[in-house]
PDB file with one MODEL, atoms N, CA, C and O in Angstrom:
MODEL        1
ATOM      1  N   MET A   1       0.821  -1.189   0.000  1.00  0.00           N
ATOM      2  CA  MET A   1       0.000   0.000   0.000  1.00  0.00           C
ATOM      3  C   MET A   1       0.867   1.255   0.000  1.00  0.00           C
ATOM      4  O   MET A   1       0.475   2.278  -0.562  1.00  0.00           O
ATOM      5  N   ALA A   2       2.041   1.185   0.626  1.00  0.00           N
ATOM      6  CA  ALA A   2       2.909   2.359   0.708  1.00  0.00           C
ATOM      7  C   ALA A   2       3.268   2.884  -0.677  1.00  0.00           C
ATOM      8  O   ALA A   2       3.357   4.094  -0.886  1.00  0.00           O
ATOM      9  N   GLU A   3       3.475   1.964  -1.627  1.00  0.00           N
ATOM     10  CA  GLU A   3       3.830   2.387  -2.983  1.00  0.00           C
ATOM     11  C   GLU A   3       2.673   3.126  -3.669  1.00  0.00           C
ATOM     12  O   GLU A   3       2.897   3.923  -4.580  1.00  0.00           O
ATOM     13  N   ALA A   4       1.441   2.860  -3.231  1.00  0.00           N
ATOM     14  CA  ALA A   4       0.268   3.476  -3.853  1.00  0.00           C
ATOM     15  C   ALA A   4       0.021   4.891  -3.352  1.00  0.00           C
ATOM     16  O   ALA A   4      -0.672   5.670  -4.006  1.00  0.00           O
ATOM     17  N   LEU A   5       0.582   5.225  -2.201  1.00  0.00           N
ATOM     18  CA  LEU A   5       0.376   6.559  -1.638  1.00  0.00           C
ATOM     19  C   LEU A   5       1.445   7.514  -2.146  1.00  0.00           C
ATOM     20  O   LEU A   5       2.602   7.131  -2.319  1.00  0.00           O
ATOM     21  N   GLY A   6       1.053   8.739  -2.379  1.00  0.00           N
ATOM     22  CA  GLY A   6       1.996   9.752  -2.821  1.00  0.00           C
ATOM     23  C   GLY A   6       2.839  10.272  -1.669  1.00  0.00           C
ATOM     24  O   GLY A   6       2.465  10.119  -0.507  1.00  0.00           O
ATOM     25  N   SER A   7       3.955  10.874  -1.977  1.00  0.00           N
ATOM     26  CA  SER A   7       4.820  11.461  -0.965  1.00  0.00           C
ATOM     27  C   SER A   7       4.106  12.612  -0.275  1.00  0.00           C
ATOM     28  O   SER A   7       3.552  13.493  -0.933  1.00  0.00           O
ATOM     29  N   ASN A   8       4.121  12.602   1.049  1.00  0.00           N
ATOM     30  CA  ASN A   8       3.489  13.654   1.854  1.00  0.00           C
ATOM     31  C   ASN A   8       2.022  13.850   1.519  1.00  0.00           C
ATOM     32  O   ASN A   8       1.521  14.973   1.582  1.00  0.00           O
ATOM     33  N   GLU A   9       1.332  12.795   1.170  1.00  0.00           N
ATOM     34  CA  GLU A   9      -0.092  12.893   0.841  1.00  0.00           C
ATOM     35  C   GLU A   9      -0.874  13.226   2.102  1.00  0.00           C
ATOM     36  O   GLU A   9      -0.668  12.609   3.147  1.00  0.00           O
ATOM     37  N   SER A  10      -1.760  14.188   2.007  1.00  0.00           N
ATOM     38  CA  SER A  10      -2.567  14.585   3.155  1.00  0.00           C
ATOM     39  C   SER A  10      -3.946  15.003   2.662  1.00  0.00           C
ATOM     40  O   SER A  10      -4.242  14.938   1.469  1.00  0.00           O
ATOM     41  N   ASP A  11      -4.778  15.431   3.594  1.00  0.00           N
ATOM     42  CA  ASP A  11      -6.129  15.879   3.286  1.00  0.00           C
ATOM     43  C   ASP A  11      -7.039  14.667   3.103  1.00  0.00           C
ATOM     44  O   ASP A  11      -6.573  13.529   3.158  1.00  0.00           O
ATOM     45  N   THR A  12      -8.305  14.898   2.892  1.00  0.00           N
ATOM     46  CA  THR A  12      -9.261  13.815   2.678  1.00  0.00           C
ATOM     47  C   THR A  12      -9.770  13.900   1.253  1.00  0.00           C
ATOM     48  O   THR A  12     -10.293  14.928   0.822  1.00  0.00           O
ATOM     49  N   ASN A  13      -9.613  12.817   0.538  1.00  0.00           N
ATOM     50  CA  ASN A  13     -10.060  12.727  -0.839  1.00  0.00           C
ATOM     51  C   ASN A  13     -10.916  11.467  -0.928  1.00  0.00           C
ATOM     52  O   ASN A  13     -10.388  10.357  -0.994  1.00  0.00           O
ATOM     53  N   LYS A  14     -12.236  11.640  -0.930  1.00  0.00           N
ATOM     54  CA  LYS A  14     -13.162  10.506  -0.887  1.00  0.00           C
ATOM     55  C   LYS A  14     -12.953   9.543  -2.061  1.00  0.00           C
ATOM     56  O   LYS A  14     -13.021   8.327  -1.878  1.00  0.00           O
ATOM     57  N   VAL A  15     -12.703  10.066  -3.249  1.00  0.00           N
ATOM     58  CA  VAL A  15     -12.502   9.216  -4.423  1.00  0.00           C
ATOM     59  C   VAL A  15     -11.230   8.391  -4.252  1.00  0.00           C
ATOM     60  O   VAL A  15     -11.222   7.186  -4.506  1.00  0.00           O
ATOM     61  N   ARG A  16     -10.155   9.051  -3.818  1.00  0.00           N
ATOM     62  CA  ARG A  16      -8.862   8.368  -3.603  1.00  0.00           C
ATOM     63  C   ARG A  16      -8.994   7.322  -2.501  1.00  0.00           C
ATOM     64  O   ARG A  16      -8.487   6.208  -2.633  1.00  0.00           O
ATOM     65  N   GLU A  17      -9.675   7.682  -1.418  1.00  0.00           N
ATOM     66  CA  GLU A  17      -9.866   6.756  -0.308  1.00  0.00           C
ATOM     67  C   GLU A  17     -10.636   5.513  -0.757  1.00  0.00           C
ATOM     68  O   GLU A  17     -10.275   4.393  -0.396  1.00  0.00           O
ATOM     69  N   LYS A  18     -11.686   5.708  -1.538  1.00  0.00           N
ATOM     70  CA  LYS A  18     -12.487   4.585  -2.043  1.00  0.00           C
ATOM     71  C   LYS A  18     -11.634   3.684  -2.940  1.00  0.00           C
ATOM     72  O   LYS A  18     -11.705   2.459  -2.842  1.00  0.00           O
ATOM     73  N   ALA A  19     -10.831   4.293  -3.812  1.00  0.00           N
ATOM     74  CA  ALA A  19      -9.989   3.518  -4.719  1.00  0.00           C
ATOM     75  C   ALA A  19      -8.967   2.684  -3.945  1.00  0.00           C
ATOM     76  O   ALA A  19      -8.716   1.530  -4.291  1.00  0.00           O
ATOM     77  N   LEU A  20      -8.377   3.269  -2.894  1.00  0.00           N
ATOM     78  CA  LEU A  20      -7.404   2.526  -2.093  1.00  0.00           C
ATOM     79  C   LEU A  20      -8.076   1.393  -1.317  1.00  0.00           C
ATOM     80  O   LEU A  20      -7.517   0.303  -1.196  1.00  0.00           O
ATOM     81  N   LYS A  21      -9.281   1.653  -0.790  1.00  0.00           N
ATOM     82  CA  LYS A  21     -10.002   0.602  -0.067  1.00  0.00           C
ATOM     83  C   LYS A  21     -10.366  -0.551  -0.991  1.00  0.00           C
ATOM     84  O   LYS A  21     -10.344  -1.708  -0.572  1.00  0.00           O
ATOM     85  N   GLU A  22     -10.698  -0.252  -2.239  1.00  0.00           N
ATOM     86  CA  GLU A  22     -11.022  -1.300  -3.202  1.00  0.00           C
ATOM     87  C   GLU A  22      -9.765  -2.070  -3.621  1.00  0.00           C
ATOM     88  O   GLU A  22      -9.817  -3.276  -3.865  1.00  0.00           O
ATOM     89  N   ARG A  23      -8.660  -1.373  -3.700  1.00  0.00           N
ATOM     90  CA  ARG A  23      -7.409  -2.008  -4.121  1.00  0.00           C
ATOM     91  C   ARG A  23      -6.802  -2.861  -3.007  1.00  0.00           C
ATOM     92  O   ARG A  23      -6.233  -3.919  -3.277  1.00  0.00           O
ATOM     93  N   PHE A  24      -6.921  -2.409  -1.759  1.00  0.00           N
ATOM     94  CA  PHE A  24      -6.346  -3.108  -0.616  1.00  0.00           C
ATOM     95  C   PHE A  24      -7.464  -3.531   0.322  1.00  0.00           C
ATOM     96  O   PHE A  24      -7.662  -2.942   1.385  1.00  0.00           O
ATOM     97  N   LEU A  25      -8.191  -4.565  -0.090  1.00  0.00           N
ATOM     98  CA  LEU A  25      -9.352  -5.042   0.663  1.00  0.00           C
ATOM     99  C   LEU A  25      -8.942  -5.682   1.980  1.00  0.00           C
ATOM    100  O   LEU A  25      -7.955  -6.414   2.049  1.00  0.00           O
ATOM    101  N   ALA A  26      -9.715  -5.395   3.026  1.00  0.00           N
ATOM    102  CA  ALA A  26      -9.559  -6.103   4.296  1.00  0.00           C
ATOM    103  C   ALA A  26     -10.390  -7.373   4.195  1.00  0.00           C
ATOM    104  O   ALA A  26     -11.559  -7.326   3.811  1.00  0.00           O
ATOM    105  N   LYS A  27      -9.797  -8.497   4.537  1.00  0.00           N
ATOM    106  CA  LYS A  27     -10.501  -9.776   4.409  1.00  0.00           C
ATOM    107  C   LYS A  27     -11.593  -9.934   5.455  1.00  0.00           C
ATOM    108  O   LYS A  27     -12.636 -10.532   5.188  1.00  0.00           O
ATOM    109  N   LYS A  28     -11.355  -9.403   6.637  1.00  0.00           N
ATOM    110  CA  LYS A  28     -12.322  -9.503   7.725  1.00  0.00           C
ATOM    111  C   LYS A  28     -12.360  -8.173   8.467  1.00  0.00           C
ATOM    112  O   LYS A  28     -11.396  -7.409   8.433  1.00  0.00           O
ATOM    113  N   ASN A  29     -13.466  -7.902   9.131  1.00  0.00           N
ATOM    114  CA  ASN A  29     -13.576  -6.674   9.914  1.00  0.00           C
ATOM    115  C   ASN A  29     -12.528  -6.622  11.020  1.00  0.00           C
ATOM    116  O   ASN A  29     -12.137  -5.537  11.450  1.00  0.00           O
ATOM    117  N   GLU A  30     -12.068  -7.791  11.487  1.00  0.00           N
ATOM    118  CA  GLU A  30     -11.067  -7.803  12.553  1.00  0.00           C
ATOM    119  C   GLU A  30      -9.748  -7.175  12.105  1.00  0.00           C
ATOM    120  O   GLU A  30      -8.933  -6.778  12.937  1.00  0.00           O
ATOM    121  N   GLU A  31      -9.541  -7.085  10.794  1.00  0.00           N
ATOM    122  CA  GLU A  31      -8.293  -6.518  10.292  1.00  0.00           C
ATOM    123  C   GLU A  31      -8.299  -4.994  10.310  1.00  0.00           C
ATOM    124  O   GLU A  31      -7.252  -4.372  10.135  1.00  0.00           O
ATOM    125  N   LEU A  32      -9.459  -4.389  10.519  1.00  0.00           N
ATOM    126  CA  LEU A  32      -9.531  -2.938  10.594  1.00  0.00           C
ATOM    127  C   LEU A  32      -9.052  -2.472  11.962  1.00  0.00           C
ATOM    128  O   LEU A  32      -9.313  -3.128  12.970  1.00  0.00           O
ATOM    129  N   LEU A  33      -8.358  -1.351  12.000  1.00  0.00           N
ATOM    130  CA  LEU A  33      -7.815  -0.847  13.258  1.00  0.00           C
ATOM    131  C   LEU A  33      -8.876  -0.075  14.027  1.00  0.00           C
ATOM    132  O   LEU A  33      -9.423   0.911  13.532  1.00  0.00           O
ATOM    133  N   CYS A  34      -9.160  -0.526  15.232  1.00  0.00           N
ATOM    134  CA  CYS A  34     -10.156   0.125  16.077  1.00  0.00           C
ATOM    135  C   CYS A  34      -9.564   0.518  17.421  1.00  0.00           C
ATOM    136  O   CYS A  34     -10.288   0.928  18.328  1.00  0.00           O
ATOM    137  N   GLU A  35      -8.255   0.393  17.549  1.00  0.00           N
ATOM    138  CA  GLU A  35      -7.602   0.764  18.798  1.00  0.00           C
ATOM    139  C   GLU A  35      -6.357   1.583  18.460  1.00  0.00           C
ATOM    140  O   GLU A  35      -5.885   1.539  17.324  1.00  0.00           O
ATOM    141  N   PRO A  36      -5.817   2.330  19.427  1.00  0.00           N
ATOM    142  CA  PRO A  36      -4.618   3.128  19.139  1.00  0.00           C
ATOM    143  C   PRO A  36      -3.505   2.264  18.557  1.00  0.00           C
ATOM    144  O   PRO A  36      -3.190   1.194  19.077  1.00  0.00           O
ATOM    145  N   THR A  37      -2.919   2.750  17.469  1.00  0.00           N
ATOM    146  CA  THR A  37      -1.927   1.967  16.742  1.00  0.00           C
ATOM    147  C   THR A  37      -0.837   2.882  16.191  1.00  0.00           C
ATOM    148  O   THR A  37      -1.116   4.004  15.769  1.00  0.00           O
ATOM    149  N   LEU A  38       0.403   2.400  16.196  1.00  0.00           N
ATOM    150  CA  LEU A  38       1.520   3.107  15.578  1.00  0.00           C
ATOM    151  C   LEU A  38       2.037   2.284  14.414  1.00  0.00           C
ATOM    152  O   LEU A  38       2.086   1.056  14.482  1.00  0.00           O
ATOM    153  N   LEU A  39       2.424   2.969  13.343  1.00  0.00           N
ATOM    154  CA  LEU A  39       3.080   2.333  12.212  1.00  0.00           C
ATOM    155  C   LEU A  39       4.520   2.825  12.221  1.00  0.00           C
ATOM    156  O   LEU A  39       4.776   4.019  12.062  1.00  0.00           O
ATOM    157  N   LEU A  40       5.469   1.890  12.410  1.00  0.00           N
ATOM    158  CA  LEU A  40       6.879   2.247  12.528  1.00  0.00           C
ATOM    159  C   LEU A  40       7.670   1.721  11.344  1.00  0.00           C
ATOM    160  O   LEU A  40       7.312   0.706  10.747  1.00  0.00           O
ATOM    161  N   ASP A  41       8.756   2.422  11.006  1.00  0.00           N
ATOM    162  CA  ASP A  41       9.641   1.877   9.973  1.00  0.00           C
ATOM    163  C   ASP A  41      10.636   0.922  10.639  1.00  0.00           C
ATOM    164  O   ASP A  41      10.530   0.653  11.836  1.00  0.00           O
ATOM    165  N   GLN A  42      11.590   0.417   9.878  1.00  0.00           N
ATOM    166  CA  GLN A  42      12.531  -0.584  10.403  1.00  0.00           C
ATOM    167  C   GLN A  42      13.416  -0.046  11.516  1.00  0.00           C
ATOM    168  O   GLN A  42      13.925  -0.816  12.330  1.00  0.00           O
ATOM    169  N   THR A  43      13.604   1.270  11.558  1.00  0.00           N
ATOM    170  CA  THR A  43      14.466   1.857  12.583  1.00  0.00           C
ATOM    171  C   THR A  43      13.681   2.346  13.791  1.00  0.00           C
ATOM    172  O   THR A  43      14.270   2.853  14.746  1.00  0.00           O
ATOM    173  N   GLY A  44      12.354   2.200  13.763  1.00  0.00           N
ATOM    174  CA  GLY A  44      11.529   2.613  14.893  1.00  0.00           C
ATOM    175  C   GLY A  44      10.968   4.018  14.786  1.00  0.00           C
ATOM    176  O   GLY A  44      10.362   4.516  15.735  1.00  0.00           O
ATOM    177  N   VAL A  45      11.161   4.665  13.646  1.00  0.00           N
ATOM    178  CA  VAL A  45      10.612   6.002  13.434  1.00  0.00           C
ATOM    179  C   VAL A  45       9.116   5.879  13.153  1.00  0.00           C
ATOM    180  O   VAL A  45       8.693   5.052  12.345  1.00  0.00           O
ATOM    181  N   ILE A  46       8.322   6.708  13.825  1.00  0.00           N
ATOM    182  CA  ILE A  46       6.873   6.673  13.633  1.00  0.00           C
ATOM    183  C   ILE A  46       6.531   7.248  12.263  1.00  0.00           C
ATOM    184  O   ILE A  46       6.871   8.391  11.958  1.00  0.00           O
ATOM    185  N   LEU A  47       5.849   6.440  11.433  1.00  0.00           N
ATOM    186  CA  LEU A  47       5.400   6.879  10.118  1.00  0.00           C
ATOM    187  C   LEU A  47       3.967   7.393  10.172  1.00  0.00           C
ATOM    188  O   LEU A  47       3.613   8.336   9.464  1.00  0.00           O
ATOM    189  N   ALA A  48       3.151   6.777  11.005  1.00  0.00           N
ATOM    190  CA  ALA A  48       1.753   7.166  11.121  1.00  0.00           C
ATOM    191  C   ALA A  48       1.214   6.650  12.448  1.00  0.00           C
ATOM    192  O   ALA A  48       1.746   5.703  13.028  1.00  0.00           O
ATOM    193  N   TRP A  49       0.162   7.282  12.909  1.00  0.00           N
ATOM    194  CA  TRP A  49      -0.505   6.787  14.103  1.00  0.00           C
ATOM    195  C   TRP A  49      -2.007   6.909  13.913  1.00  0.00           C
ATOM    196  O   TRP A  49      -2.499   7.778  13.194  1.00  0.00           O
ATOM    197  N   HIS A  50      -2.720   6.008  14.584  1.00  0.00           N
ATOM    198  CA  HIS A  50      -4.182   5.984  14.538  1.00  0.00           C
ATOM    199  C   HIS A  50      -4.652   6.068  15.984  1.00  0.00           C
ATOM    200  O   HIS A  50      -4.419   5.150  16.770  1.00  0.00           O
ATOM    201  N   LEU A  51      -5.312   7.165  16.336  1.00  0.00           N
ATOM    202  CA  LEU A  51      -5.745   7.392  17.707  1.00  0.00           C
ATOM    203  C   LEU A  51      -7.245   7.697  17.728  1.00  0.00           C
ATOM    204  O   LEU A  51      -7.644   8.853  17.870  1.00  0.00           O
ATOM    205  N   PRO A  52      -8.067   6.664  17.587  1.00  0.00           N
ATOM    206  CA  PRO A  52      -9.518   6.888  17.524  1.00  0.00           C
ATOM    207  C   PRO A  52     -10.058   7.488  18.817  1.00  0.00           C
ATOM    208  O   PRO A  52      -9.706   7.065  19.918  1.00  0.00           O
ATOM    209  N   GLY A  53     -10.923   8.486  18.649  1.00  0.00           N
ATOM    210  CA  GLY A  53     -11.585   9.096  19.797  1.00  0.00           C
ATOM    211  C   GLY A  53     -10.760  10.097  20.569  1.00  0.00           C
ATOM    212  O   GLY A  53     -11.226  10.609  21.588  1.00  0.00           O
ATOM    213  N   VAL A  54      -9.542  10.401  20.123  1.00  0.00           N
ATOM    214  CA  VAL A  54      -8.686  11.331  20.865  1.00  0.00           C
ATOM    215  C   VAL A  54      -9.169  12.769  20.713  1.00  0.00           C
ATOM    216  O   VAL A  54      -9.168  13.529  21.681  1.00  0.00           O
ATOM    217  N   LEU A  55      -9.578  13.143  19.511  1.00  0.00           N
ATOM    218  CA  LEU A  55     -10.028  14.508  19.265  1.00  0.00           C
ATOM    219  C   LEU A  55     -11.555  14.552  19.241  1.00  0.00           C
ATOM    220  O   LEU A  55     -12.201  13.755  18.561  1.00  0.00           O
ATOM    221  N   TYR A  56     -12.114  15.492  19.989  1.00  0.00           N
ATOM    222  CA  TYR A  56     -13.560  15.670  19.980  1.00  0.00           C
ATOM    223  C   TYR A  56     -14.035  16.058  18.587  1.00  0.00           C
ATOM    224  O   TYR A  56     -13.310  16.719  17.843  1.00  0.00           O
ATOM    225  N   LYS A  57     -15.240  15.653  18.234  1.00  0.00           N
ATOM    226  CA  LYS A  57     -15.817  15.967  16.921  1.00  0.00           C
ATOM    227  C   LYS A  57     -15.828  17.472  16.669  1.00  0.00           C
ATOM    228  O   LYS A  57     -15.557  17.920  15.555  1.00  0.00           O
ATOM    229  N   GLU A  58     -16.141  18.250  17.704  1.00  0.00           N
ATOM    230  CA  GLU A  58     -16.190  19.705  17.547  1.00  0.00           C
ATOM    231  C   GLU A  58     -14.815  20.264  17.188  1.00  0.00           C
ATOM    232  O   GLU A  58     -14.701  21.157  16.349  1.00  0.00           O
ATOM    233  N   PHE A  59     -13.770  19.734  17.829  1.00  0.00           N
ATOM    234  CA  PHE A  59     -12.410  20.176  17.537  1.00  0.00           C
ATOM    235  C   PHE A  59     -12.033  19.822  16.103  1.00  0.00           C
ATOM    236  O   PHE A  59     -11.427  20.633  15.402  1.00  0.00           O
ATOM    237  N   GLN A  60     -12.389  18.614  15.664  1.00  0.00           N
ATOM    238  CA  GLN A  60     -12.111  18.205  14.295  1.00  0.00           C
ATOM    239  C   GLN A  60     -12.826  19.119  13.302  1.00  0.00           C
ATOM    240  O   GLN A  60     -12.231  19.566  12.322  1.00  0.00           O
ATOM    241  N   ARG A  61     -14.102  19.393  13.562  1.00  0.00           N
ATOM    242  CA  ARG A  61     -14.894  20.260  12.691  1.00  0.00           C
ATOM    243  C   ARG A  61     -14.269  21.651  12.608  1.00  0.00           C
ATOM    244  O   ARG A  61     -14.106  22.205  11.521  1.00  0.00           O
ATOM    245  N   ASP A  62     -13.920  22.209  13.776  1.00  0.00           N
ATOM    246  CA  ASP A  62     -13.328  23.549  13.803  1.00  0.00           C
ATOM    247  C   ASP A  62     -11.973  23.580  13.108  1.00  0.00           C
ATOM    248  O   ASP A  62     -11.643  24.560  12.440  1.00  0.00           O
ATOM    249  N   SER A  63     -11.193  22.528  13.256  1.00  0.00           N
ATOM    250  CA  SER A  63      -9.886  22.461  12.597  1.00  0.00           C
ATOM    251  C   SER A  63     -10.035  22.461  11.082  1.00  0.00           C
ATOM    252  O   SER A  63      -9.288  23.141  10.379  1.00  0.00           O
ATOM    253  N   VAL A  64     -10.999  21.698  10.584  1.00  0.00           N
ATOM    254  CA  VAL A  64     -11.244  21.657   9.140  1.00  0.00           C
ATOM    255  C   VAL A  64     -11.682  23.031   8.650  1.00  0.00           C
ATOM    256  O   VAL A  64     -11.214  23.498   7.612  1.00  0.00           O
ATOM    257  N   ARG A  65     -12.567  23.673   9.383  1.00  0.00           N
ATOM    258  CA  ARG A  65     -13.019  25.024   8.990  1.00  0.00           C
ATOM    259  C   ARG A  65     -11.859  26.008   8.970  1.00  0.00           C
ATOM    260  O   ARG A  65     -11.763  26.837   8.065  1.00  0.00           O
ATOM    261  N   ASN A  66     -10.978  25.923   9.961  1.00  0.00           N
ATOM    262  CA  ASN A  66      -9.828  26.829  10.004  1.00  0.00           C
ATOM    263  C   ASN A  66      -8.892  26.579   8.822  1.00  0.00           C
ATOM    264  O   ASN A  66      -8.377  27.528   8.231  1.00  0.00           O
ATOM    265  N   LEU A  67      -8.669  25.316   8.476  1.00  0.00           N
ATOM    266  CA  LEU A  67      -7.826  25.009   7.332  1.00  0.00           C
ATOM    267  C   LEU A  67      -8.456  25.482   6.033  1.00  0.00           C
ATOM    268  O   LEU A  67      -7.762  25.970   5.142  1.00  0.00           O
ATOM    269  N   GLU A  68      -9.776  25.338   5.924  1.00  0.00           N
ATOM    270  CA  GLU A  68     -10.465  25.815   4.722  1.00  0.00           C
ATOM    271  C   GLU A  68     -10.353  27.337   4.610  1.00  0.00           C
ATOM    272  O   GLU A  68     -10.264  27.878   3.508  1.00  0.00           O
ATOM    273  N   PHE A  69     -10.359  28.017   5.748  1.00  0.00           N
ATOM    274  CA  PHE A  69     -10.199  29.469   5.734  1.00  0.00           C
ATOM    275  C   PHE A  69      -8.776  29.846   5.306  1.00  0.00           C
ATOM    276  O   PHE A  69      -8.588  30.770   4.514  1.00  0.00           O
ATOM    277  N   LEU A  70      -7.771  29.124   5.835  1.00  0.00           N
ATOM    278  CA  LEU A  70      -6.378  29.424   5.516  1.00  0.00           C
ATOM    279  C   LEU A  70      -5.994  29.014   4.101  1.00  0.00           C
ATOM    280  O   LEU A  70      -5.162  29.663   3.467  1.00  0.00           O
ATOM    281  N   PHE A  71      -6.603  27.933   3.602  1.00  0.00           N
ATOM    282  CA  PHE A  71      -6.280  27.404   2.283  1.00  0.00           C
ATOM    283  C   PHE A  71      -7.565  27.219   1.483  1.00  0.00           C
ATOM    284  O   PHE A  71      -8.002  26.086   1.286  1.00  0.00           O
ATOM    285  N   PRO A  72      -8.177  28.302   1.020  1.00  0.00           N
ATOM    286  CA  PRO A  72      -9.481  28.217   0.358  1.00  0.00           C
ATOM    287  C   PRO A  72      -9.467  27.477  -0.975  1.00  0.00           C
ATOM    288  O   PRO A  72     -10.524  27.044  -1.434  1.00  0.00           O
ATOM    289  N   ASP A  73      -8.311  27.316  -1.609  1.00  0.00           N
ATOM    290  CA  ASP A  73      -8.248  26.659  -2.915  1.00  0.00           C
ATOM    291  C   ASP A  73      -8.280  25.144  -2.832  1.00  0.00           C
ATOM    292  O   ASP A  73      -8.461  24.482  -3.854  1.00  0.00           O
ATOM    293  N   LYS A  74      -8.114  24.584  -1.664  1.00  0.00           N
ATOM    294  CA  LYS A  74      -8.080  23.102  -1.532  1.00  0.00           C
ATOM    295  C   LYS A  74      -9.444  22.536  -1.448  1.00  0.00           C
ATOM    296  O   LYS A  74      -9.603  21.321  -1.336  1.00  0.00           O
TER     297      LYS A  74
ENDMDL
END
C-alpha cells in the first residue's frame, strides 16, 4: 500500500480513499484498526498513528473550517 500513496499525501479525498479501499481489501472486519496503533519503519521512526476518539468531533470540525479558511483553494 505504501507504494500506492503519494509522498506527503494529506487531506481527505473521498474518491482516492475509495480507490485505495477497493485495491487493498480487508478480508475480515477484525483486520480494521479500532484501537490506538503506531506504524513504525525498520528503525523505529513513527510513520503514522491511529488514535480513535482522541479529538472531539467539535475540535475536528473547527480544525477543518480553520484550514479551509487558511487554504481556500483546496
